N, C-alpha and C positions, 0 to 999 in steps of 0.2 A: 284124938285124931289130930294130925298135923295140918295146920292151915298155912297155905302158901299165898302170900300177897304178890300177885303177878302183874307187872306192867308190860304192856306190849312193847316190842323192840328193846328188851332188856336181857340181862344175863340170867333171868329166872328160868329160862328154858332148860338150862343144864341141871337145875335143882329138880325140876319136874322129871327129867330123864333119870336122875339118880333115884328118886323115889320109886319110879317104875321098876328100875333094876333091882332095888332092894325089896320090892313087893310090899311096900308100906301103904296103908290107907291114908289118903289125904284129901283135902278140900282145897279148891282154888278160888280165890277172890280176885276177880279181874278188874284192872284199871286201864283206861285208855289215855294216851298222851293227847295233849291239845294239838290239833293238826297244824296250827300255825306256828306255835312256839316250841312244840315237841316236849314241853314240860309235863311233869306228872300232875294229875288233878289234885285239888286241895284235900280230897278224901284220903289220899295216901299219906298226907302229912299227919293225919290222926294216928297212923301206924308207925311212921318214921318221921322225925322232926324235919328232915331234909327232903322228904318225899322220895326217898330212894327205894329201889327194888332190886333184888328180891328181899323179902323178909319172911321168915317162918315163925309161927307160934306153935310150940309143942308143949301143951299143958301150961305151966307157969313160966316156961322159958321162951324168950323172944330172941331170935338171932337174925342179924342183918349181914349183908355182903355175901356174895355167892361162895367165895373161898371159905369163909368161916362157917357157912351153912353146910357145905360139903364135909368139912372136917367134923363138925358136930354130928351130922347124920352117920358118917362112917364110924366114929368113935362109939356112938350110942347104939346103933342098930346093925352094923355089919357083922355077920356071924362067920364070915369066911376067912 
């Protein structure tokens, strides 16, 4: 199952939309920005060294950045 590391107020919303459109099963791990600094929490740095979102994990494959994720998902899963 694809795991989406989702940070509030980030570009990961478009990845969630695409997963829905493709009808793929996925799990969302949610992170909240610090309300004062708007920075990602330290827990996200365990997934991405810069604490960036979105990041997906698909089996052994980890992909960051929404554009790269969209290309990956379409190349691997789009049947149309």
